[in-house]
C-alpha positions in Angstrom: 0.3 0.2 0.1 1.4 3.2 -0.8 2.1 6.1 1.4 -1.1 7.8 3.0 -1.6 11.2 1.4 -1.4 13.3 5.1 2.4 11.7 4.9 3.3 12.1 1.6 2.2 15.9 2.4 4.4 16.2 5.3 7.1 14.7 3.9 7.0 17.2 0.7 6.7 20.2 3.1 9.4 19.1 5.1 11.4 18.6 1.5 10.7 22.4 0.7 12.6 23.4 4.2 15.5 22.0 2.7 17.7 20.2 5.1 20.6 17.7 5.4 19.5 13.6 5.8 19.9 13.3 9.3 22.7 10.5 8.9 24.9 13.5 7.2 23.6 15.7 10.6 26.5 16.0 13.7 24.0 14.8 16.8 23.6 18.1 18.0 22.4 19.5 14.2 19.6 16.3 14.4 18.2 17.2 18.0 18.1 20.5 17.2 16.0 20.0 13.8 14.0 16.9 15.4 13.0 19.5 18.4 11.2 21.4 15.9 9.0 19.3 15.4 7.8 19.7 19.2 5.9 23.3 18.0 4.0 21.4 15.2 2.4 18.9 17.9 0.9 21.7 20.2 -0.4 21.4 23.4 -0.9 18.2 24.8 -4.2 17.9 27.2 -4.4 19.5 30.8 -3.3 17.4 33.7 -4.3 16.9 37.5 -0.4 17.0 38.8 2.7 17.1 36.5 5.3 16.2 38.8 9.6 16.8 38.2 11.7 13.9 39.9 15.0 12.4 39.0 15.8 8.5 39.8 19.5 7.7 40.5 21.4 5.6 38.3 23.8 3.0 39.0 27.0 5.5 38.1 25.7 8.1 40.7 23.5 10.0 37.6 20.2 11.6 38.7 18.0 10.4 35.2 14.9 13.4 34.9 11.7 11.9 35.1 8.6 13.9 33.7 5.0 12.4 35.7 2.1 13.3 34.2 -0.9 12.1 36.1 -4.2 13.0 34.6 -6.5 12.8 37.4 -6.7 11.8 41.2 -7.4 8.1 41.1 -5.2 6.5 38.1 -5.2 3.2 36.6 -2.1 2.3 36.5 1.8 3.3 35.4 2.9 3.9 32.3 6.7 4.3 31.5 7.3 5.8 28.6 11.3 5.5 27.0 11.4 8.0 23.7 12.5 7.3 20.2 15.6 9.2 18.2 17.7 6.3 17.9 19.2 6.6 21.2 21.0 9.8 20.4 17.9 12.1 19.8 14.7 13.3 21.5 14.2 14.7 24.5 11.0 14.2 27.2 10.0 17.9 26.1 9.5 16.7 22.6 7.3 13.6 24.0 5.0 15.7 26.0 2.2 16.0 24.2 2.1 12.2 23.5 2.3 11.9 27.1 -0.6 13.9 28.0 -2.4 12.2 25.1 -1.9 8.8 26.6 -2.6 9.6 30.3 -5.9 11.0 28.9 -6.7 7.9 27.0 -6.0 5.8 28.8 -6.7 6.8 32.6 -3.0 6.0 33.3 -0.1 8.2 34.8 2.6 8.4 31.9 6.0 8.9 33.1 8.7 9.7 30.9 12.2 9.1 31.0 15.0 11.4 29.6 17.8 8.8 30.0 21.4 9.7 28.4 21.7 9.5 24.4 25.0 8.8 22.7 27.7 9.4 21.6 27.5 11.6 25.0 26.9 8.6 26.6 27.2 5.1 24.6 26.2 1.3 25.3 25.4 0.7 28.0 24.8 3.6 30.0 20.4 4.4 28.4 20.0 0.5 29.3 21.3 1.5 32.9 19.1 4.9 33.0 16.3 2.5 31.8 16.4 0.1 34.2 16.6 2.6 37.2 13.8 4.3 36.0 11.9 0.9 36.5 13.3 0.4 40.0 12.0 4.1 40.8 8.3 3.5 39.3 8.3 0.1 41.0 9.2 1.8 44.5 7.2 4.6 43.4 3.6 3.2 42.5 1.5 3.3 45.2 2.7 7.1 45.6 1.8 7.6 42.1 -1.3 5.4 41.4 -2.5 4.9 45.3 -1.7 1.4 45.7 -0.2 -1.5 43.6 -2.0 -0.5 40.2 -0.5 -1.8 37.0 3.5 -0.8 35.8 3.3 -1.2 31.9 6.4 -0.5 30.0 6.8 1.6 26.6 8.4 3.3 24.8 8.7 3.9 20.0 12.1 3.2 18.6 14.9 3.3 19.8 12.8 3.4 23.4 10.8 0.4 22.2 14.5 -1.3 22.4 15.0 -0.5 26.0 11.1 -1.6 27.1 11.7 -4.5 25.7 15.6 -4.6 27.7 14.0 -3.9 30.8 11.0 -6.7 30.8 13.4 -9.2 30.2 16.0 -8.0 32.9 12.7 -7.5 35.3 11.6 -11.7 34.4 15.8 -12.6 34.9 16.2 -10.8 37.6 12.4 -11.7 39.5 11.3 -8.6 39.9 9.8 -5.9 39.1 6.1 -7.3 38.2 6.1 -5.7 34.9 1.7 -6.2 33.9 2.2 -5.0 29.8 5.0 -4.1 27.3 3.6 -1.8 25.2 6.4 -1.9 22.1 5.5 0.9 19.0 8.4 -0.3 15.8 11.2 -1.5 18.2 15.0 -1.0 17.3 15.1 -5.1 18.2 17.7 -5.8 15.7 21.2 -4.7 14.2 20.6 -7.0 11.0 19.9 -3.7 8.6 20.0 -6.8 5.8 16.2 -7.1 6.4 13.8 -6.9 3.5 12.2 -3.7 4.8 15.6 -2.7 5.6 16.3 -2.6 1.9 13.5 -1.9 0.0 13.7 1.7 -1.6 10.3 2.5 -0.9 11.0 2.6 3.1 14.0 4.8 2.8 11.8 7.6 3.7 12.3 10.1 7.8 14.6 6.8 8.9 16.5 5.3 5.7 19.1 2.3 6.7 22.1 5.0 6.9 20.4 6.6 9.5 20.1 3.6 11.0 23.7 2.9 10.8 24.6 6.1 12.1 22.3 5.2 15.3 23.7 2.1 15.6 27.5 3.6 15.0 27.1 6.0 18.3 25.5 4.2 20.3 27.5 0.8 20.0 30.4 1.0 17.9 31.5 -1.9 19.4 30.2 -3.9 16.6 30.2 -7.8 18.3 28.4 -6.1 21.6 25.9 -4.9 19.4 25.0 -9.2 19.6 24.2 -8.4 23.4 20.8 -9.2 24.5 20.7 -6.1 26.0 21.8 -3.9 22.6 19.3 -6.9 20.5 16.9 -7.8 22.0 16.0 -10.4 19.7 18.8 -12.4 20.7 18.1 -12.9 23.7 17.7 -17.2 24.7 14.7 -17.2 26.1 11.3 -15.4 25.7 9.3 -17.7 27.9 7.6 -15.9 30.7 7.8 -12.0 29.5 4.7 -9.8 29.8 2.2 -9.9 27.5 3.3 -7.5 24.9 1.5 -5.2 21.9 3.7 -4.8 19.3 2.9 -1.7 16.3 4.2 -2.1 12.9 4.5 0.8 10.0 4.4 -0.5 6.3 6.3 1.9 4.8 9.2 2.1 8.3 13.1 -0.3 7.7 12.1 -1.5 11.3 9.7 -2.9 10.7 10.1 -6.9 9.9 12.6 -7.0 13.3 9.6 -5.5 15.1 7.4 -8.5 13.1 9.9 -10.6 14.2 10.0 -10.3 17.8 6.4 -10.2 17.9 6.8 -13.5 16.6 9.4 -14.9 19.2 7.2 -14.0 22.0 4.1 -15.8 20.4 5.9 -19.0 19.5 7.3 -18.7 23.3 3.8 -18.4 24.3 3.4 -14.9 25.4 0.1 -13.2 24.8 0.8 -10.6 22.1 -1.5 -8.5 20.1 0.8 -6.9 16.8 -0.8 -5.2 14.6 0.8 -3.7 10.9 -0.2 -0.2 9.5 -0.1 -0.3 6.3 0.2 3.0 4.7 2.1 4.3 7.2 6.3 5.6 7.8 8.6 5.2 10.7 7.6 7.3 13.2 3.9 8.6 12.7 2.9 7.2 16.4 3.9 9.9 17.7 3.1 12.9 15.1 0.3 14.0 17.2 -2.2 16.2 15.3 0.4 15.9 12.4 -1.4 12.5 10.9 -4.6 10.5 10.7 -2.1 7.5 11.4 -0.4 9.3 15.2 -4.2 9.1 15.9 -5.4 5.2 14.9 -2.4 4.3 16.2 -2.9 6.0 19.7 -6.6 4.4 19.4 -5.2 1.1 18.7 -2.8 1.2 22.0 -5.5 2.8 24.5 -8.2 0.3 23.2 -5.3 -2.9 24.3 -4.5 -0.9 27.2 -8.4 -0.2 28.6 -8.6 -4.7 27.3 -5.5 -5.3 30.0 -6.5 -3.2 32.6 -9.9 -4.8 32.1 -8.8 -8.4 32.4 -6.4 -8.0 35.4 -9.3 -5.9 37.2 
C-alpha cells in the first residue's frame, strides 16, 4: 500500500524546507532539527498534576523523569521511553504524546529522559532505563494510589529499551511488569532485512540513519549481539509480560519488530500486533499531524483498556 496522503504531504513540506538527511548531521544538528517538531504537535491535554522528579542510575547520575497524572485515581503507571536512535529526543518533545496517552488511558505516564549517545554510549541508556523501572516500582503506590499495574512502553529505540527492561525484570524476579507496549521497536542490529533494503522505506528513517545511530550507540560491532542491545537475540522469551506491538508498513524496522512479536508468540507470550499500512516510521508520535498517529494511539489505548479490565 502506498503512503497515505497526509504523510506524503508532510514529507513534501519538510523537503521544501531543505536540510540534510539526519545521517549527514552531527548529533547536535540532528537534535536541533527534531526538536523543532515539538511546536508542530501543539500542547497536550491538561493534567491534574505534572511532577518533575528523578532517579539515580548505578553511576550516581540523576535521570530526569516527568510524571503526568490525568486525575486523582489513575488506573496504572505507564513508563515511557522516547525514540530517537538513542542519539536524539528529549521528554519535552514527547510531552504532548504522553499527555494524550495519560488522558486516554486514565493512567499516570512517566517520561524518562535517559542519557544519549555518543556522549553516553551503550549500555548507559539501558542502565538509566533499568533505574527508572526500579524507581517506578518503588513509587507506584505514591503515584497511582495503590499497587496498580506497571506498563513499560516506548517507540523505536525507546521500544528497544522497554523490551530490554522487560527481559531483565523477568530474569531478576522483578519488578513486576504487567504489559509491554512496543511501537516499531529496534530489536536487532541486522540491516539486511527486506524492510531495510526496500527503497520505498527510505523515508524519515533511512537505513543509513540507523547505521549512524548504531555507530554512535554501540560502536563495538560485536557488542551489538548482546541481548540488551539487540533483544531479538535473547535466548529465552518464555514468561515475559504480554505485549502490544505496532509496526509501520514503510519502515526499515518493520521486519525486526514483527519478528520480535513472533518470538514472543512462539514462547507462549500473549501478543497483540498490528502493522499499520500506509504509514512510515515515526507516525505514532506525530500527534495532531498525521491521522495515522490517532489510529495508532486508538489501538494502544484499546489494548491497554482491555488489559487493565482483565487485570481487574
